[in-house]
N, C-alpha and C positions, 0 to 999 in steps of 0.2 A: 716413229722413222724421222731423221734430221737430214735434211737435205741442207749444205753449208758450202761455201766457199772453200777452195782448198788448201791449205797451208802446209808448209816445209816439211814440219814434221809429220804429215800425213805419206810422204812421195815413199818414203819404207815401206808404208803399208802396203802399198800397192803391189807390191811384190808377194806378196798372202792370195791377192784375187787371181794373179795371174796364174800365179802354179794351178790352182784351184781350176785353170782353163784349159790344161795340159791335152792335150789328143783332140779338142777341137777346132776345126777347119779355119782359124781367124788370126789374120796376122799381130804379130807383139809386137811393133813399132812404138807404141808408146811406153814402152820399155827406155827406149832411149831419150824418148821425149819429152817424159814426161817432167824430166826438169829444167831441160832447155826449156820447155814453154814458158812453168811457170816462171823463171826467174827474166824470158825476154818480153810476154806480155803481161805486167802490172798497170791496174790493176788485174787481176785474174780473172778471166770464166772457165776456170775446170770447180770443179766441185765435186762433194764426196758425199757418200749418201751412208749415215749410222743408224744401225740398230743395236739399241742397249751399249752405247760408247762404242761398237766396236763397224768399222772400216768395211764395208759389207760391196761398194761401190763405187763407182768413179765414170767422170767426164771430161775428157780434154777437149777444150775449145779455147777459141780466140775471136777477135773482132781485128781484122785489119783492113788495110786499104787494097785500093785496086791492083786483082790477079787477072791475066790475060782479057782485061775488058769489063771483068767486076766492076762492078761499086762498093764502095766500103759495106764489108756483110762480115756476119759471124759463122763462121766455121767449126762444125763441128768434127774430132778428131776422131774421136774415141769413146763409145759410152761401155764399160766393162761390169759385170755385176757378177758376182762370186757366185758360181756355180749351187751352191747349196742355199741360196736366197733370190733364188728365179721366181717368178712367176708371182712374184708380192708385188707390183706397179715399182719397184725399185726406177726399171732402166726411165721409165716414164714421166717420173719424176723428176729422173737428173737433166732429162730432154728440155721438160716444162721453167725448171729453173736457168736451161742455155738458153732459149724463148725467151723469159721473162729479160733476162740479161740484155739482149737483143733488143727487145721491145726498148725498154730505157734510153739504149742506144739508138735507138730510131734505126736500125739496121734489120735486114730480113736471115735468117735462120737457113743454112746449107749443109750440107754434106755429101763426100764425095763416097762411094759404095764401087767393091766390086761388081760388075754387071750379071756374072751369075749368083750373086747371093741374095736370094731369096727372103733367106729370113729375116736377112737384116730389110732390105726395100719393103716388106710389107710392116714392117715393126717401124720403119720412118714414114711411110703412106698411110697408114693407120694414124699415126699421129698430126696430119695434115702435109706433109712435105710429098712435093711432086716434082715432078724431071723438070729439067731446068734448059736453058738453050745454050748449054755447052755441050760439047761431044769430043771423045776423048779418041783419037784413031792410033792405031799402035803397028809397027813394022818389026819384025824380029831382024836383027843387023847382024849374024854372028854370035848374037846370044845363046848359052845352052837352052834346050828345050826343054 
């Protein structure tokens, strides 16, 4: 397995991975963000995982400055692994690559998750991520249920 920085030519390959996830309870907002993230944050902290020169997973992330009182930090936006290549350590290796980039930049890595997504919470907690000091509060204001 090879973990490397994402390049422009990788972006169309992400759609194949995304299509393998149809029906799984995950937000697919990365489809919109992949190209924009790659262009806006250079050098990029987006990574791909390859097996036999085929892209089978990716991580979208960036290192950005202050948000809502946070110090400069690394943010993971998506970790996606093709469903046929799950449980091979690909997601773990992608997160490790991102954390190494954060370490080189002397910032902490962080991720924002849906409260009820126990699978992803477990994935990140197992890799040393812990609850931060921010809380998101929401109120329905005429939005559809």
